[in-house]
C-alpha positions in Angstrom: 0.0 0.0 0.0 1.3 3.4 -0.9 2.1 5.8 2.0 -0.5 8.4 0.7 -3.2 5.7 0.5 -2.3 4.5 4.0 -2.6 8.0 5.4 -5.9 8.5 3.7 -7.2 5.3 5.2 -6.1 6.3 8.7 -7.8 9.7 8.3 -11.1 8.0 7.2 -10.9 5.6 10.2 -10.5 8.6 12.5 -13.6 10.3 10.9 -15.6 7.1 11.1 -14.4 4.9 14.1 -17.1 2.3 13.3 -15.6 1.5 9.9 -13.6 -1.7 9.6 -10.1 -1.0 8.1 -9.2 -2.9 5.0 -6.3 -4.6 6.7 -8.2 -5.5 9.9 -7.8 -9.0 11.4 -9.7 -11.1 14.0 -7.3 -10.0 16.8 -7.7 -6.8 18.9 -4.8 -5.0 20.6 -5.6 -3.6 24.1 -3.6 -0.9 25.7 -3.8 1.2 28.9 -4.7 -1.8 31.1 -4.1 -1.2 34.8 -0.5 -2.2 35.5 -1.3 -2.6 39.2 -2.9 -5.9 38.3 0.4 -7.8 38.3 -1.0 -11.4 38.1 -1.6 -12.4 34.4 -4.2 -15.0 35.4 -6.3 -12.3 37.1 -6.2 -10.0 34.0 -6.8 -13.0 31.7 -9.9 -14.1 33.6 -11.3 -10.5 33.8 -10.8 -10.0 30.0 -12.5 -13.4 29.4 -15.6 -12.2 31.4 -15.6 -8.8 29.7 -15.5 -10.1 26.2 -17.6 -13.2 26.8 -20.6 -11.9 24.9 -18.5 -11.8 21.7 -17.3 -15.4 22.1 -13.5 -14.8 22.0 -11.2 -17.6 21.0 -8.6 -16.8 23.6 -7.6 -13.7 25.6 -3.8 -13.6 25.4 -2.5 -11.4 28.2 1.0 -9.9 27.8 3.9 -11.2 29.9 4.9 -9.6 33.2 7.9 -7.9 31.8 8.0 -4.1 32.1 7.9 -3.4 28.4 4.7 -5.4 27.8 2.8 -4.5 31.0 -0.6 -2.9 30.5 -1.2 -4.6 27.1 -3.1 -7.6 25.8 -4.4 -9.3 22.7 -7.9 -10.8 22.3 -8.9 -12.9 19.3 -12.4 -13.6 17.8 -13.9 -15.9 15.2 -14.3 -13.2 12.6 -13.4 -9.5 11.9 -17.0 -8.3 12.2 -17.3 -9.7 15.8 -13.9 -8.2 16.6 -15.0 -4.8 15.3 -18.2 -4.9 17.3 -16.2 -5.7 20.5 -13.8 -2.9 19.6 -16.6 -0.4 19.3 -18.6 -1.5 22.4 -15.9 -2.3 24.9 -13.5 0.5 23.9 -13.0 3.1 26.7 -14.5 0.7 29.3 -13.1 1.7 32.7 -11.4 -1.6 33.6 -9.9 -1.4 37.1 -10.3 2.4 36.9 -8.5 2.9 33.5 -10.3 3.2 30.1 -9.3 0.4 27.8 -7.8 1.6 24.5 -8.6 -0.9 21.7 -7.6 -1.1 18.0 -7.0 -3.9 15.5 -3.7 -5.8 15.9 -1.2 -5.6 13.0 -1.6 -9.3 12.6 -3.5 -12.3 14.0 -2.1 -14.1 17.0 -0.5 -17.5 16.6 -3.2 -19.1 18.7 -5.9 -17.6 16.4 -4.3 -19.1 13.3 -4.0 -22.5 14.9 -7.6 -22.6 16.0 -9.1 -21.2 12.8 -6.9 -22.8 10.1 -4.6 -25.4 11.7 -0.9 -26.0 12.2 0.1 -25.8 8.5 -1.4 -22.3 8.3 0.5 -21.3 11.4 3.8 -22.2 9.9 2.9 -20.2 6.8 1.8 -17.3 9.0 5.1 -17.3 10.9 7.1 -17.2 7.6 5.0 -14.3 6.3 5.4 -12.4 9.5 9.2 -13.0 9.5 9.5 -11.7 6.0 7.4 -8.7 6.8 9.7 -7.9 9.8 12.7 -8.2 7.5 11.2 -5.9 4.9 10.2 -3.4 7.6 13.7 -3.4 9.1 15.3 -3.2 5.6 13.1 -0.3 4.4 13.3 1.7 7.7 14.7 5.2 6.6 16.8 5.6 9.8 18.3 2.1 9.4 19.1 2.8 5.7 20.7 6.1 6.6 22.8 4.5 9.4 23.9 1.7 7.0 25.0 4.2 4.3 27.0 6.2 6.9 28.7 3.0 8.1 29.6 2.0 4.5 31.0 5.5 3.9 33.1 5.4 7.2 34.4 2.0 6.4 35.4 2.8 2.9 37.0 6.2 3.3 37.4 7.0 7.0 38.5 5.7 10.4 36.8 2.6 11.8 33.5 3.3 13.5 33.7 3.5 17.3 31.9 0.7 19.0 29.4 2.2 21.4 29.6 0.8 24.9 26.3 -0.7 26.1 24.9 1.3 29.1 23.6 -1.0 31.8 20.9 0.1 34.2 22.3 0.4 37.8 21.2 -2.4 40.2 19.4 0.2 42.4 16.9 1.1 39.6 16.0 -2.4 38.4 12.2 -3.1 38.3 10.7 -5.1 41.1 10.5 -8.9 40.8 10.4 -11.9 43.2 14.2 -12.5 43.1 16.8 -10.5 45.1 20.5 -10.0 44.3 22.6 -9.9 47.4 26.2 -8.5 47.2 29.1 -7.6 49.5 28.6 -10.7 51.7 31.4 -11.4 54.2 33.9 -14.1 53.3 32.7 -17.5 54.4 29.0 -16.7 54.5 27.0 -19.9 54.1 23.5 -20.5 52.6 22.2 -21.5 56.0 23.2 -18.2 57.5 21.4 -16.3 54.7 18.4 -18.5 55.2 18.2 -17.6 58.9 18.3 -13.9 58.0 16.0 -13.8 54.9 13.7 -16.5 56.3 12.5 -14.0 59.0 10.4 -12.5 56.1 7.4 -14.4 54.7 7.5 -16.2 51.3 11.1 -17.4 51.2 11.5 -20.0 48.4 15.2 -20.6 47.8 18.7 -19.3 48.6 21.2 -19.7 45.7 24.9 -19.1 46.4 27.6 -18.9 43.7 30.6 -21.2 44.4 32.9 -19.1 42.1 31.8 -15.8 43.7 31.6 -16.1 47.5 30.4 -12.6 48.1 27.1 -12.7 46.2 23.8 -14.8 46.3 20.3 -14.9 44.9 17.3 -15.1 47.2 13.9 -16.1 45.7 10.5 -15.3 47.2 7.0 -16.4 46.2 6.2 -13.0 44.8 7.6 -9.5 44.3 5.6 -8.1 47.3 7.4 -10.5 49.7 10.7 -9.8 48.0 10.1 -6.0 48.3 9.6 -6.3 52.1 12.8 -8.3 52.5 14.8 -5.9 50.3 13.7 -2.9 52.3 14.4 -4.5 55.6 17.7 -6.1 54.8 19.5 -3.7 52.5 22.7 -2.5 54.4 22.1 -5.2 57.1 25.3 -6.3 58.7 25.2 -10.1 58.7 28.5 -10.4 60.6 28.0 -7.2 62.6 30.5 -5.3 60.4 29.9 -5.6 56.7 26.8 -4.1 55.1 25.0 -6.3 52.6 23.8 -4.7 49.4 20.3 -6.0 48.5 18.7 -5.1 45.1 16.3 -6.8 42.7 17.9 -9.3 40.4 18.2 -8.7 36.7 15.7 -10.7 34.5 
């Protein structure tokens, strides 16, 4: 589709929100879901009840990672039903936040399997992969960067490799595993269990044989981990050395 035709279609859709776009599929993309609902099973069940009148095939809730929080995909048997759900459920105040709904760019894998079978799924994956490759290849910024790299390689100094900046431990997002550093020499797992076990939800203590001054402490959920982190950061397990307790990297 030409860029001008695509822009025209988007303008028409904005003027008439009830109109089904020409590239619409059976899957809806949901945004602005309340991120305080951390358990995927709870959100999945809620969406299932909310969309039940439209007979969804399967509500697919996004994973718990930070990037995908607050988003979900719901698939229906046909485009017309998906459009009716989009119009009637859009802006519904779920857990205090209005749901933003639009058609997904492509059908979910689960929808393809249930509607057309495994062979269609493999073909769908191939098409989607090719589409991603074309999108990356045709991206103006990517093409400009590639041209600059070629010019630098052919007639100038070698490009400087940019160092990857890593987020400091103190600012990592919450999860159910803690990273413990600066442990005194000779600290055993049993000693850590005595300290971290005073807080509810302890699951496992994992020490690293090659690195005696660090350990990982797992709790049942991030709420329990957060309580232990707050209480034990800078705790002196030997009466002298302060432990550093942060969330582990995922």
